[in-house]
PDB file as gemmi writes it, atoms N, CA and C in Angstrom:
CRYST1    1.000    1.000    1.000  90.00  90.00  90.00 P 1                      
ATOM      1  N   MET A   1       0.650  -1.255   0.169  1.00  0.00           N  
ATOM      2  CA  MET A   1      -0.099   0.097  -0.179  1.00  0.00           C  
ATOM      3  C   MET A   1       0.751   1.074   0.409  1.00  0.00           C  
ATOM      4  N   GLU A   2       2.115   1.333   0.889  1.00  0.00           N  
ATOM      5  CA  GLU A   2       2.796   2.552   0.979  1.00  0.00           C  
ATOM      6  C   GLU A   2       3.839   2.712  -0.636  1.00  0.00           C  
ATOM      7  N   ALA A   3       4.064   1.667  -1.129  1.00  0.00           N  
ATOM      8  CA  ALA A   3       4.564   1.710  -2.600  1.00  0.00           C  
ATOM      9  C   ALA A   3       3.611   2.272  -3.528  1.00  0.00           C  
ATOM     10  N   ALA A   4       2.693   2.425  -3.666  1.00  0.00           N  
ATOM     11  CA  ALA A   4       1.459   2.779  -3.891  1.00  0.00           C  
ATOM     12  C   ALA A   4       1.446   3.804  -4.154  1.00  0.00           C  
ATOM     13  N   TYR A   5       1.140   4.097  -2.725  1.00  0.00           N  
ATOM     14  CA  TYR A   5       0.769   5.890  -2.739  1.00  0.00           C  
ATOM     15  C   TYR A   5       2.074   6.509  -3.019  1.00  0.00           C  
ATOM     16  N   TRP A   6       3.749   6.026  -2.354  1.00  0.00           N  
ATOM     17  CA  TRP A   6       4.471   6.608  -3.540  1.00  0.00           C  
ATOM     18  C   TRP A   6       4.998   7.039  -4.481  1.00  0.00           C  
ATOM     19  N   THR A   7       4.443   5.726  -5.338  1.00  0.00           N  
ATOM     20  CA  THR A   7       4.305   6.033  -6.941  1.00  0.00           C  
ATOM     21  C   THR A   7       3.050   7.241  -7.112  1.00  0.00           C  
ATOM     22  N   TYR A   8       1.905   7.025  -6.565  1.00  0.00           N  
ATOM     23  CA  TYR A   8       1.641   8.032  -6.970  1.00  0.00           C  
ATOM     24  C   TYR A   8       1.569   9.329  -6.378  1.00  0.00           C  
ATOM     25  N   ARG A   9       2.484   9.544  -5.677  1.00  0.00           N  
ATOM     26  CA  ARG A   9       3.293  11.058  -5.142  1.00  0.00           C  
ATOM     27  C   ARG A   9       4.035  11.406  -5.877  1.00  0.00           C  
ATOM     28  N   ALA A  10       5.066  10.508  -6.558  1.00  0.00           N  
ATOM     29  CA  ALA A  10       6.013  10.805  -7.851  1.00  0.00           C  
ATOM     30  C   ALA A  10       5.816  10.843  -9.005  1.00  0.00           C  
ATOM     31  N   TYR A  11       4.649  10.234  -9.399  1.00  0.00           N  
ATOM     32  CA  TYR A  11       4.401  10.017 -10.815  1.00  0.00           C  
ATOM     33  C   TYR A  11       4.703  11.384 -11.275  1.00  0.00           C  
ATOM     34  N   PRO A  12       4.208  12.523 -10.827  1.00  0.00           N  
ATOM     35  CA  PRO A  12       4.260  13.667 -11.450  1.00  0.00           C  
ATOM     36  C   PRO A  12       5.720  14.278 -12.184  1.00  0.00           C  
ATOM     37  N   TYR A  13       6.309  14.095 -10.938  1.00  0.00           N  
ATOM     38  CA  TYR A  13       7.813  14.206 -11.257  1.00  0.00           C  
ATOM     39  C   TYR A  13       8.887  13.408 -11.820  1.00  0.00           C  
ATOM     40  N   ILE A  14       8.223  12.369 -11.973  1.00  0.00           N  
ATOM     41  CA  ILE A  14       9.051  11.117 -12.801  1.00  0.00           C  
ATOM     42  C   ILE A  14       9.016  11.674 -14.301  1.00  0.00           C  
ATOM     43  N   HIS A  15       7.653  12.011 -14.380  1.00  0.00           N  
ATOM     44  CA  HIS A  15       6.743  12.507 -15.925  1.00  0.00           C  
ATOM     45  C   HIS A  15       7.680  13.022 -16.406  1.00  0.00           C  
ATOM     46  N   SER A  16       7.679  14.224 -15.516  1.00  0.00           N  
ATOM     47  CA  SER A  16       7.895  15.561 -16.344  1.00  0.00           C  
ATOM     48  C   SER A  16       9.578  15.612 -16.765  1.00  0.00           C  
ATOM     49  N   TYR A  17      10.372  14.972 -15.554  1.00  0.00           N  
ATOM     50  CA  TYR A  17      11.706  14.462 -15.940  1.00  0.00           C  
ATOM     51  C   TYR A  17      11.854  13.864 -17.294  1.00  0.00           C  
ATOM     52  N   PHE A  18      10.852  13.479 -17.834  1.00  0.00           N  
ATOM     53  CA  PHE A  18      11.020  12.744 -19.070  1.00  0.00           C  
ATOM     54  C   PHE A  18      10.627  13.895 -20.577  1.00  0.00           C  
ATOM     55  N   ASP A  19      10.029  15.265 -20.098  1.00  0.00           N  
ATOM     56  CA  ASP A  19       9.404  16.191 -20.863  1.00  0.00           C  
ATOM     57  C   ASP A  19      10.842  16.273 -22.023  1.00  0.00           C  
ATOM     58  N   PRO A  20      10.071  16.011 -24.073  1.00  0.00           N  
ATOM     59  CA  PRO A  20      11.407  16.027 -24.532  1.00  0.00           C  
ATOM     60  C   PRO A  20      11.662  17.907 -24.300  1.00  0.00           C  
ATOM     61  N   PRO A  21      12.771  18.401 -24.726  1.00  0.00           N  
ATOM     62  CA  PRO A  21      12.977  19.746 -24.970  1.00  0.00           C  
ATOM     63  C   PRO A  21      11.808  20.585 -25.508  1.00  0.00           C  
ATOM     64  N   LYS A  22      11.730  21.780 -25.242  1.00  0.00           N  
ATOM     65  CA  LYS A  22      10.665  22.086 -25.515  1.00  0.00           C  
ATOM     66  C   LYS A  22      11.001  23.894 -25.623  1.00  0.00           C  
ATOM     67  N   THR A  23      10.379  24.744 -26.733  1.00  0.00           N  
ATOM     68  CA  THR A  23      10.096  26.526 -26.975  1.00  0.00           C  
ATOM     69  C   THR A  23      10.347  26.747 -25.096  1.00  0.00           C  
ATOM     70  N   LEU A  24      10.423  28.097 -25.699  1.00  0.00           N  
ATOM     71  CA  LEU A  24      10.322  28.878 -24.037  1.00  0.00           C  
ATOM     72  C   LEU A  24       8.695  29.158 -23.959  1.00  0.00           C  
ATOM     73  N   GLU A  25       7.934  29.574 -25.369  1.00  0.00           N  
ATOM     74  CA  GLU A  25       6.403  29.728 -25.222  1.00  0.00           C  
ATOM     75  C   GLU A  25       6.081  28.375 -24.684  1.00  0.00           C  
ATOM     76  N   ASP A  26       6.297  26.986 -25.012  1.00  0.00           N  
ATOM     77  CA  ASP A  26       5.931  25.689 -24.682  1.00  0.00           C  
ATOM     78  C   ASP A  26       6.052  25.412 -23.290  1.00  0.00           C  
ATOM     79  N   LEU A  27       7.148  25.751 -22.316  1.00  0.00           N  
ATOM     80  CA  LEU A  27       7.679  25.919 -21.093  1.00  0.00           C  
ATOM     81  C   LEU A  27       6.192  26.328 -20.083  1.00  0.00           C  
ATOM     82  N   ARG A  28       6.019  27.557 -21.080  1.00  0.00           N  
ATOM     83  CA  ARG A  28       5.287  28.687 -19.411  1.00  0.00           C  
ATOM     84  C   ARG A  28       3.751  27.816 -19.731  1.00  0.00           C  
ATOM     85  N   HIS A  29       3.701  26.921 -20.269  1.00  0.00           N  
ATOM     86  CA  HIS A  29       2.492  26.190 -20.496  1.00  0.00           C  
ATOM     87  C   HIS A  29       2.346  24.985 -19.299  1.00  0.00           C  
ATOM     88  N   ASN A  30       3.662  24.427 -18.764  1.00  0.00           N  
ATOM     89  CA  ASN A  30       4.122  23.594 -18.199  1.00  0.00           C  
ATOM     90  C   ASN A  30       3.343  23.941 -16.706  1.00  0.00           C  
ATOM     91  N   ILE A  31       2.270  23.144 -16.052  1.00  0.00           N  
ATOM     92  CA  ILE A  31       2.200  23.400 -14.561  1.00  0.00           C  
ATOM     93  C   ILE A  31       1.471  22.090 -13.988  1.00  0.00           C  
ATOM     94  N   GLY A  32       1.287  22.382 -12.565  1.00  0.00           N  
ATOM     95  CA  GLY A  32       1.384  21.371 -12.234  1.00  0.00           C  
ATOM     96  C   GLY A  32       1.975  20.404 -10.864  1.00  0.00           C  
ATOM     97  N   ARG A  33       1.990  19.143 -10.328  1.00  0.00           N  
ATOM     98  CA  ARG A  33       2.743  19.075  -9.447  1.00  0.00           C  
ATOM     99  C   ARG A  33       4.334  18.684  -9.851  1.00  0.00           C  
ATOM    100  N   GLY A  34       4.417  18.474 -10.990  1.00  0.00           N  
ATOM    101  CA  GLY A  34       6.026  18.472 -11.360  1.00  0.00           C  
ATOM    102  C   GLY A  34       6.570  19.043 -11.562  1.00  0.00           C  
ATOM    103  N   TYR A  35       6.259  20.328 -11.690  1.00  0.00           N  
ATOM    104  CA  TYR A  35       6.977  21.627 -12.129  1.00  0.00           C  
ATOM    105  C   TYR A  35       7.295  22.354 -11.053  1.00  0.00           C  
ATOM    106  N   ASP A  36       8.721  23.536 -11.164  1.00  0.00           N  
ATOM    107  CA  ASP A  36       8.802  24.625 -10.753  1.00  0.00           C  
ATOM    108  C   ASP A  36       9.073  25.438 -11.445  1.00  0.00           C  
ATOM    109  N   GLU A  37       8.727  26.673 -10.695  1.00  0.00           N  
ATOM    110  CA  GLU A  37       9.542  28.052 -11.471  1.00  0.00           C  
ATOM    111  C   GLU A  37      11.103  27.928 -11.048  1.00  0.00           C  
ATOM    112  N   HIS A  38      11.226  28.377 -12.605  1.00  0.00           N  
ATOM    113  CA  HIS A  38      12.762  28.850 -12.487  1.00  0.00           C  
ATOM    114  C   HIS A  38      13.088  30.328 -13.168  1.00  0.00           C  
ATOM    115  N   HIS A  39      14.000  30.849 -12.740  1.00  0.00           N  
ATOM    116  CA  HIS A  39      14.653  31.946 -12.505  1.00  0.00           C  
ATOM    117  C   HIS A  39      15.717  32.092 -13.925  1.00  0.00           C  
ATOM    118  N   ILE A  40      15.713  32.249 -15.344  1.00  0.00           N  
ATOM    119  CA  ILE A  40      16.417  32.250 -16.475  1.00  0.00           C  
ATOM    120  C   ILE A  40      18.084  33.195 -15.406  1.00  0.00           C  
ATOM    121  N   VAL A  41      17.295  34.074 -15.237  1.00  0.00           N  
ATOM    122  CA  VAL A  41      18.632  35.063 -14.422  1.00  0.00           C  
ATOM    123  C   VAL A  41      18.324  35.258 -12.961  1.00  0.00           C  
ATOM    124  N   GLU A  42      18.935  34.221 -12.118  1.00  0.00           N  
ATOM    125  CA  GLU A  42      18.639  33.638 -10.973  1.00  0.00           C  
ATOM    126  C   GLU A  42      18.240  35.221  -9.870  1.00  0.00           C  
ATOM    127  N   ARG A  43      17.609  34.454  -9.275  1.00  0.00           N  
ATOM    128  CA  ARG A  43      17.395  35.568  -7.909  1.00  0.00           C  
ATOM    129  C   ARG A  43      18.003  36.523  -7.458  1.00  0.00           C  
ATOM    130  N   TRP A  44      19.580  35.691  -7.276  1.00  0.00           N  
ATOM    131  CA  TRP A  44      20.375  36.358  -5.952  1.00  0.00           C  
ATOM    132  C   TRP A  44      20.862  37.186  -6.841  1.00  0.00           C  
ATOM    133  N   SER A  45      20.704  37.816  -8.097  1.00  0.00           N  
ATOM    134  CA  SER A  45      21.662  38.653  -9.052  1.00  0.00           C  
ATOM    135  C   SER A  45      20.945  40.470  -8.265  1.00  0.00           C  
ATOM    136  N   THR A  46      19.809  40.101  -7.624  1.00  0.00           N  
ATOM    137  CA  THR A  46      19.266  41.647  -7.020  1.00  0.00           C  
ATOM    138  C   THR A  46      20.445  41.454  -6.464  1.00  0.00           C  
ATOM    139  N   ARG A  47      21.633  41.274  -5.507  1.00  0.00           N  
ATOM    140  CA  ARG A  47      22.954  41.428  -4.547  1.00  0.00           C  
ATOM    141  C   ARG A  47      23.811  42.007  -5.517  1.00  0.00           C  
ATOM    142  N   ASP A  48      23.328  41.476  -6.866  1.00  0.00           N  
ATOM    143  CA  ASP A  48      24.519  42.572  -7.874  1.00  0.00           C  
ATOM    144  C   ASP A  48      24.033  43.729  -8.724  1.00  0.00           C  
ATOM    145  N   GLY A  49      22.722  44.196  -8.456  1.00  0.00           N  
ATOM    146  CA  GLY A  49      22.083  45.419  -8.786  1.00  0.00           C  
ATOM    147  C   GLY A  49      21.275  44.944  -9.909  1.00  0.00           C  
ATOM    148  N   ILE A  50      20.672  43.627 -10.153  1.00  0.00           N  
ATOM    149  CA  ILE A  50      19.751  43.347 -11.647  1.00  0.00           C  
ATOM    150  C   ILE A  50      18.544  44.054 -10.825  1.00  0.00           C  
ATOM    151  N   PRO A  51      17.602  44.651 -11.298  1.00  0.00           N  
ATOM    152  CA  PRO A  51      16.428  45.213 -10.838  1.00  0.00           C  
ATOM    153  C   PRO A  51      15.518  44.132 -10.581  1.00  0.00           C  
ATOM    154  N   GLU A  52      14.442  44.082  -9.204  1.00  0.00           N  
ATOM    155  CA  GLU A  52      14.053  42.879  -8.760  1.00  0.00           C  
ATOM    156  C   GLU A  52      12.733  42.911 -10.140  1.00  0.00           C  
ATOM    157  N   GLU A  53      12.150  43.468 -10.820  1.00  0.00           N  
ATOM    158  CA  GLU A  53      11.618  43.736 -11.800  1.00  0.00           C  
ATOM    159  C   GLU A  53      11.674  42.345 -12.552  1.00  0.00           C  
ATOM    160  N   SER A  54      13.264  42.939 -13.328  1.00  0.00           N  
ATOM    161  CA  SER A  54      13.635  41.798 -14.619  1.00  0.00           C  
ATOM    162  C   SER A  54      13.754  40.607 -14.087  1.00  0.00           C  
ATOM    163  N   ILE A  55      14.108  40.443 -12.716  1.00  0.00           N  
ATOM    164  CA  ILE A  55      13.956  39.254 -12.435  1.00  0.00           C  
ATOM    165  C   ILE A  55      12.638  38.139 -12.117  1.00  0.00           C  
ATOM    166  N   GLU A  56      11.982  39.092 -11.926  1.00  0.00           N  
ATOM    167  CA  GLU A  56      10.586  38.266 -12.032  1.00  0.00           C  
ATOM    168  C   GLU A  56       9.306  38.608 -12.820  1.00  0.00           C  
ATOM    169  N   SER A  57      10.060  39.130 -13.930  1.00  0.00           N  
ATOM    170  CA  SER A  57       9.671  39.136 -15.085  1.00  0.00           C  
ATOM    171  C   SER A  57       8.905  37.910 -15.573  1.00  0.00           C  
ATOM    172  N   PRO A  58       7.494  37.928 -15.925  1.00  0.00           N  
ATOM    173  CA  PRO A  58       7.563  37.025 -17.395  1.00  0.00           C  
ATOM    174  C   PRO A  58       8.629  36.258 -18.091  1.00  0.00           C  
ATOM    175  N   ASP A  59       8.613  36.648 -18.750  1.00  0.00           N  
ATOM    176  CA  ASP A  59      10.332  36.617 -19.436  1.00  0.00           C  
ATOM    177  C   ASP A  59      11.136  35.982 -18.788  1.00  0.00           C  
ATOM    178  N   ASN A  60      11.452  35.657 -17.882  1.00  0.00           N  
ATOM    179  CA  ASN A  60      12.378  35.517 -17.031  1.00  0.00           C  
ATOM    180  C   ASN A  60      12.022  34.385 -15.906  1.00  0.00           C  
ATOM    181  N   VAL A  61      10.766  34.139 -16.044  1.00  0.00           N  
ATOM    182  CA  VAL A  61      10.267  32.835 -14.977  1.00  0.00           C  
ATOM    183  C   VAL A  61       9.754  31.905 -16.106  1.00  0.00           C  
ATOM    184  N   VAL A  62       9.862  30.938 -16.214  1.00  0.00           N  
ATOM    185  CA  VAL A  62       9.436  29.234 -16.963  1.00  0.00           C  
ATOM    186  C   VAL A  62       9.302  28.219 -16.166  1.00  0.00           C  
ATOM    187  N   PRO A  63       8.349  27.632 -15.909  1.00  0.00           N  
ATOM    188  CA  PRO A  63       8.080  26.403 -15.066  1.00  0.00           C  
ATOM    189  C   PRO A  63       8.531  25.417 -15.805  1.00  0.00           C  
ATOM    190  N   ILE A  64       9.752  24.414 -15.107  1.00  0.00           N  
ATOM    191  CA  ILE A  64      10.690  23.430 -15.584  1.00  0.00           C  
ATOM    192  C   ILE A  64      10.265  22.295 -14.740  1.00  0.00           C  
ATOM    193  N   PRO A  65      10.983  20.840 -15.484  1.00  0.00           N  
ATOM    194  CA  PRO A  65      10.174  19.563 -14.520  1.00  0.00           C  
ATOM    195  C   PRO A  65      11.287  19.718 -13.050  1.00  0.00           C  
ATOM    196  N   LYS A  66      10.648  19.649 -11.725  1.00  0.00           N  
ATOM    197  CA  LYS A  66      11.300  19.783 -11.380  1.00  0.00           C  
ATOM    198  C   LYS A  66      12.120  18.481 -10.690  1.00  0.00           C  
ATOM    199  N   LEU A  67      12.528  18.188 -10.974  1.00  0.00           N  
ATOM    200  CA  LEU A  67      13.886  17.539 -10.855  1.00  0.00           C  
ATOM    201  C   LEU A  67      15.031  17.540 -11.814  1.00  0.00           C  
ATOM    202  N   LYS A  68      14.416  18.060 -12.442  1.00  0.00           N  
ATOM    203  CA  LYS A  68      15.742  19.333 -13.882  1.00  0.00           C  
ATOM    204  C   LYS A  68      16.080  20.204 -12.754  1.00  0.00           C  
ATOM    205  N   HIS A  69      14.905  20.977 -12.638  1.00  0.00           N  
ATOM    206  CA  HIS A  69      15.268  22.378 -11.491  1.00  0.00           C  
ATOM    207  C   HIS A  69      16.683  21.984 -10.698  1.00  0.00           C  
ATOM    208  N   TRP A  70      16.375  20.731  -9.368  1.00  0.00           N  
ATOM    209  CA  TRP A  70      17.319  20.534  -8.343  1.00  0.00           C  
ATOM    210  C   TRP A  70      18.286  20.287  -9.623  1.00  0.00           C  
ATOM    211  N   GLU A  71      18.671  19.624 -10.475  1.00  0.00           N  
ATOM    212  CA  GLU A  71      19.566  18.985 -11.225  1.00  0.00           C  
ATOM    213  C   GLU A  71      21.048  20.253 -11.194  1.00  0.00           C  
ATOM    214  N   ILE A  72      19.993  21.266 -11.967  1.00  0.00           N  
ATOM    215  CA  ILE A  72      20.155  22.625 -12.710  1.00  0.00           C  
ATOM    216  C   ILE A  72      20.938  23.237 -11.219  1.00  0.00           C  
ATOM    217  N   ASN A  73      19.976  23.540  -9.855  1.00  0.00           N  
ATOM    218  CA  ASN A  73      21.011  24.749  -9.032  1.00  0.00           C  
ATOM    219  C   ASN A  73      21.967  23.355  -8.548  1.00  0.00           C  
ATOM    220  N   SER A  74      21.717  22.207  -9.082  1.00  0.00           N  
ATOM    221  CA  SER A  74      23.147  21.484  -8.203  1.00  0.00           C  
ATOM    222  C   SER A  74      24.552  21.335  -8.677  1.00  0.00           C  
ATOM    223  N   TRP A  75      24.011  21.547 -10.072  1.00  0.00           N  
ATOM    224  CA  TRP A  75      25.185  21.560 -11.034  1.00  0.00           C  
ATOM    225  C   TRP A  75      26.258  22.957 -11.021  1.00  0.00           C  
ATOM    226  N   LEU A  76      25.202  24.302 -10.880  1.00  0.00           N  
ATOM    227  CA  LEU A  76      25.457  25.742 -10.827  1.00  0.00           C  
ATOM    228  C   LEU A  76      26.105  26.111  -9.528  1.00  0.00           C  
ATOM    229  N   SER A  77      25.717  25.387  -8.315  1.00  0.00           N  
ATOM    230  CA  SER A  77      26.337  25.518  -6.952  1.00  0.00           C  
ATOM    231  C   SER A  77      27.879  24.720  -7.157  1.00  0.00           C  
ATOM    232  N   LYS A  78      28.296  23.867  -7.817  1.00  0.00           N  
ATOM    233  CA  LYS A  78      29.405  23.237  -7.790  1.00  0.00           C  
ATOM    234  C   LYS A  78      30.479  23.735  -8.482  1.00  0.00           C  
ATOM    235  N   SER A  79      31.730  23.894  -7.831  1.00  0.00           N  
ATOM    236  CA  SER A  79      32.884  24.226  -8.358  1.00  0.00           C  
ATOM    237  C   SER A  79      32.798  23.297 -10.043  1.00  0.00           C  
ATOM    238  N   ASN A  80      33.415  23.645 -11.132  1.00  0.00           N  
ATOM    239  CA  ASN A  80      33.155  23.106 -12.213  1.00  0.00           C  
ATOM    240  C   ASN A  80      34.970  23.667 -12.988  1.00  0.00           C  
ATOM    241  N   LYS A  81      35.058  22.646 -13.704  1.00  0.00           N  
ATOM    242  CA  LYS A  81      36.412  22.861 -14.316  1.00  0.00           C  
ATOM    243  C   LYS A  81      36.595  23.629 -15.519  1.00  0.00           C  
ATOM    244  N   ASN A  82      35.365  24.342 -16.001  1.00  0.00           N  
ATOM    245  CA  ASN A  82      35.235  25.122 -16.957  1.00  0.00           C  
ATOM    246  C   ASN A  82      35.227  26.683 -16.673  1.00  0.00           C  
ATOM    247  N   TYR A  83      34.884  26.700 -15.473  1.00  0.00           N  
ATOM    248  CA  TYR A  83      34.571  28.151 -14.559  1.00  0.00           C  
ATOM    249  C   TYR A  83      35.689  28.454 -13.717  1.00  0.00           C  
ATOM    250  N   LYS A  84      36.889  29.638 -14.006  1.00  0.00           N  
ATOM    251  CA  LYS A  84      38.014  29.549 -12.964  1.00  0.00           C  
ATOM    252  C   LYS A  84      37.995  31.346 -12.417  1.00  0.00           C  
ATOM    253  N   ASN A  85      38.458  31.032 -11.339  1.00  0.00           N  
ATOM    254  CA  ASN A  85      38.408  33.274 -11.043  1.00  0.00           C  
ATOM    255  C   ASN A  85      39.577  33.377 -11.385  1.00  0.00           C  
ATOM    256  N   SER A  86      40.296  34.712 -11.311  1.00  0.00           N  
ATOM    257  CA  SER A  86      41.235  35.479 -11.579  1.00  0.00           C  
ATOM    258  C   SER A  86      42.606  35.010 -11.335  1.00  0.00           C  
ATOM    259  N   GLU A  87      42.366  33.607 -10.157  1.00  0.00           N  
ATOM    260  CA  GLU A  87      43.930  33.134 -10.011  1.00  0.00           C  
ATOM    261  C   GLU A  87      43.884  31.720 -10.344  1.00  0.00           C  
ATOM    262  N   GLY A  88      43.149  31.594 -11.100  1.00  0.00           N  
ATOM    263  CA  GLY A  88      42.942  30.162 -12.132  1.00  0.00           C  
ATOM    264  C   GLY A  88      42.572  28.940 -11.242  1.00  0.00           C  
ATOM    265  N   ASP A  89      41.447  29.445 -10.031  1.00  0.00           N  
ATOM    266  CA  ASP A  89      41.357  28.239  -9.293  1.00  0.00           C  
ATOM    267  C   ASP A  89      39.435  27.694  -9.966  1.00  0.00           C  
ATOM    268  N   GLU A  90      39.103  26.460  -9.807  1.00  0.00           N  
ATOM    269  CA  GLU A  90      38.204  26.497 -10.161  1.00  0.00           C  
ATOM    270  C   GLU A  90      36.594  26.840  -9.102  1.00  0.00           C  
ATOM    271  N   ILE A  91      35.959  26.919  -9.793  1.00  0.00           N  
ATOM    272  CA  ILE A  91      35.027  28.036  -8.943  1.00  0.00           C  
ATOM    273  C   ILE A  91      33.125  27.459 -10.107  1.00  0.00           C  
ATOM    274  N   SER A  92      32.324  27.599  -9.105  1.00  0.00           N  
ATOM    275  CA  SER A  92      31.104  27.391  -9.985  1.00  0.00           C  
ATOM    276  C   SER A  92      30.478  27.867 -10.785  1.00  0.00           C  
ATOM    277  N   PRO A  93      29.640  27.816 -11.570  1.00  0.00           N  
ATOM    278  CA  PRO A  93      29.181  28.331 -12.176  1.00  0.00           C  
ATOM    279  C   PRO A  93      28.364  29.908 -11.956  1.00  0.00           C  
ATOM    280  N   ARG A  94      27.665  29.668 -10.953  1.00  0.00           N  
ATOM    281  CA  ARG A  94      27.298  30.678 -10.203  1.00  0.00           C  
ATOM    282  C   ARG A  94      28.479  31.880  -9.350  1.00  0.00           C  
ATOM    283  N   GLU A  95      29.179  31.366  -9.293  1.00  0.00           N  
ATOM    284  CA  GLU A  95      29.931  32.595  -8.797  1.00  0.00           C  
ATOM    285  C   GLU A  95      30.423  32.792  -9.719  1.00  0.00           C  
ATOM    286  N   TYR A  96      31.201  32.386 -11.510  1.00  0.00           N  
ATOM    287  CA  TYR A  96      31.237  33.258 -12.546  1.00  0.00           C  
ATOM    288  C   TYR A  96      30.508  34.065 -13.049  1.00  0.00           C  
ATOM    289  N   MET A  97      29.215  33.505 -12.903  1.00  0.00           N  
ATOM    290  CA  MET A  97      28.860  35.015 -13.410  1.00  0.00           C  
ATOM    291  C   MET A  97      28.074  35.917 -12.183  1.00  0.00           C  
ATOM    292  N   LYS A  98      28.349  36.089 -11.405  1.00  0.00           N  
ATOM    293  CA  LYS A  98      28.984  37.179 -10.834  1.00  0.00           C  
ATOM    294  C   LYS A  98      29.470  38.565 -11.209  1.00  0.00           C  
ATOM    295  N   ASP A  99      28.742  39.988 -11.023  1.00  0.00           N  
ATOM    296  CA  ASP A  99      29.162  40.701 -11.752  1.00  0.00           C  
ATOM    297  C   ASP A  99      29.097  41.140 -13.926  1.00  0.00           C  
ATOM    298  N   LYS A 100      28.396  39.946 -14.144  1.00  0.00           N  
ATOM    299  CA  LYS A 100      27.992  39.665 -15.516  1.00  0.00           C  
ATOM    300  C   LYS A 100      26.712  40.846 -15.606  1.00  0.00           C  
ATOM    301  N   SER A 101      26.570  41.051 -17.168  1.00  0.00           N  
ATOM    302  CA  SER A 101      25.242  41.971 -17.243  1.00  0.00           C  
ATOM    303  C   SER A 101      24.280  40.975 -17.570  1.00  0.00           C  
ATOM    304  N   TRP A 102      22.924  41.746 -17.603  1.00  0.00           N  
ATOM    305  CA  TRP A 102      21.374  40.771 -17.648  1.00  0.00           C  
ATOM    306  C   TRP A 102      21.784  40.440 -18.631  1.00  0.00           C  
ATOM    307  N   GLU A 103      22.167  40.730 -19.941  1.00  0.00           N  
ATOM    308  CA  GLU A 103      22.311  40.172 -21.300  1.00  0.00           C  
ATOM    309  C   GLU A 103      23.295  38.955 -21.095  1.00  0.00           C  
ATOM    310  N   GLU A 104      24.272  39.142 -20.276  1.00  0.00           N  
ATOM    311  CA  GLU A 104      25.426  37.826 -20.256  1.00  0.00           C  
ATOM    312  C   GLU A 104      24.936  37.040 -19.329  1.00  0.00           C  
ATOM    313  N   ARG A 105      24.123  36.730 -18.406  1.00  0.00           N  
ATOM    314  CA  ARG A 105      23.463  36.295 -17.126  1.00  0.00           C  
ATOM    315  C   ARG A 105      21.895  35.372 -18.257  1.00  0.00           C  
ATOM    316  N   TYR A 106      21.496  36.193 -18.879  1.00  0.00           N  
ATOM    317  CA  TYR A 106      20.314  35.523 -19.696  1.00  0.00           C  
ATOM    318  C   TYR A 106      20.659  34.705 -20.692  1.00  0.00           C  
ATOM    319  N   GLU A 107      21.637  35.289 -21.712  1.00  0.00           N  
ATOM    320  CA  GLU A 107      21.872  34.279 -22.278  1.00  0.00           C  
ATOM    321  C   GLU A 107      22.727  32.693 -21.700  1.00  0.00           C  
ATOM    322  N   PHE A 108      23.321  32.973 -20.804  1.00  0.00           N  
ATOM    323  CA  PHE A 108      24.299  31.765 -20.323  1.00  0.00           C  
ATOM    324  C   PHE A 108      22.425  30.971 -19.579  1.00  0.00           C  
ATOM    325  N   GLY A 109      21.910  31.419 -19.011  1.00  0.00           N  
ATOM    326  CA  GLY A 109      20.808  30.656 -18.450  1.00  0.00           C  
ATOM    327  C   GLY A 109      19.619  29.959 -19.724  1.00  0.00           C  
ATOM    328  N   LEU A 110      19.641  30.517 -20.681  1.00  0.00           N  
ATOM    329  CA  LEU A 110      19.361  30.287 -21.683  1.00  0.00           C  
ATOM    330  C   LEU A 110      20.066  28.503 -22.324  1.00  0.00           C  
ATOM    331  N   LYS A 111      21.187  29.111 -22.216  1.00  0.00           N  
ATOM    332  CA  LYS A 111      22.245  28.015 -22.324  1.00  0.00           C  
ATOM    333  C   LYS A 111      22.345  26.753 -21.639  1.00  0.00           C  
ATOM    334  N   VAL A 112      22.150  26.960 -20.446  1.00  0.00           N  
ATOM    335  CA  VAL A 112      22.017  26.049 -19.206  1.00  0.00           C  
ATOM    336  C   VAL A 112      20.654  25.113 -19.358  1.00  0.00           C  
ATOM    337  N   LEU A 113      19.510  25.559 -19.529  1.00  0.00           N  
ATOM    338  CA  LEU A 113      18.051  24.955 -19.928  1.00  0.00           C  
ATOM    339  C   LEU A 113      18.394  23.996 -20.942  1.00  0.00           C  
ATOM    340  N   ARG A 114      19.045  24.361 -22.306  1.00  0.00           N  
ATOM    341  CA  ARG A 114      19.504  24.151 -23.339  1.00  0.00           C  
ATOM    342  C   ARG A 114      20.405  22.333 -22.881  1.00  0.00           C  
ATOM    343  N   ASP A 115      21.594  22.478 -22.364  1.00  0.00           N  
ATOM    344  CA  ASP A 115      22.332  22.022 -22.147  1.00  0.00           C  
ATOM    345  C   ASP A 115      21.716  20.451 -21.130  1.00  0.00           C  
ATOM    346  N   PHE A 116      20.612  21.370 -20.454  1.00  0.00           N  
ATOM    347  CA  PHE A 116      20.053  20.371 -19.427  1.00  0.00           C  
ATOM    348  C   PHE A 116      18.978  19.779 -20.301  1.00  0.00           C  
ATOM    349  N   GLY A 117      18.403  20.077 -21.355  1.00  0.00           N  
ATOM    350  CA  GLY A 117      17.669  19.352 -22.173  1.00  0.00           C  
ATOM    351  C   GLY A 117      15.894  19.995 -22.126  1.00  0.00           C  
ATOM    352  N   VAL A 118      15.710  20.951 -21.233  1.00  0.00           N  
ATOM    353  CA  VAL A 118      14.473  21.055 -21.170  1.00  0.00           C  
ATOM    354  C   VAL A 118      14.356  22.642 -22.266  1.00  0.00           C  
ATOM    355  N   LEU A 119      15.432  23.469 -22.431  1.00  0.00           N  
ATOM    356  CA  LEU A 119      15.377  23.800 -23.874  1.00  0.00           C  
ATOM    357  C   LEU A 119      15.181  23.885 -25.167  1.00  0.00           C  
ATOM    358  N   LYS A 120      14.575  23.908 -26.598  1.00  0.00           N  
ATOM    359  CA  LYS A 120      14.967  22.953 -27.450  1.00  0.00           C  
ATOM    360  C   LYS A 120      16.089  24.088 -27.932  1.00  0.00           C  
ATOM    361  N   PRO A 121      17.070  23.232 -28.744  1.00  0.00           N  
ATOM    362  CA  PRO A 121      17.884  23.800 -29.273  1.00  0.00           C  
ATOM    363  C   PRO A 121      18.012  25.313 -30.027  1.00  0.00           C  
TER     364      PRO A 121                                                      
END                                                                             
């Protein structure tokens, strides 16, 4: 009985994880339990002077599969050999994006969604 209940509760998250890549417009139609709101330019960017109105704009927020959202957030937080600071040390993609312009952050956010199979190329 417990396994059936767990399956019932987890199914929307598992099902949405296997969504094919979609356009931004199609992503906006993702609704329900299997999806989280994802900010293309992250919320913490307000600390770098990016206006909150831009961060919370409908153009910047898209519902994506919850489990993909967790994967993306984890990846953004971990040191990565492809991103280095001025001393040549590995840093996280999130750290790398500090002090970048809105445009750079937005393009980076779209690339991440493509790399994780959420957004169509």
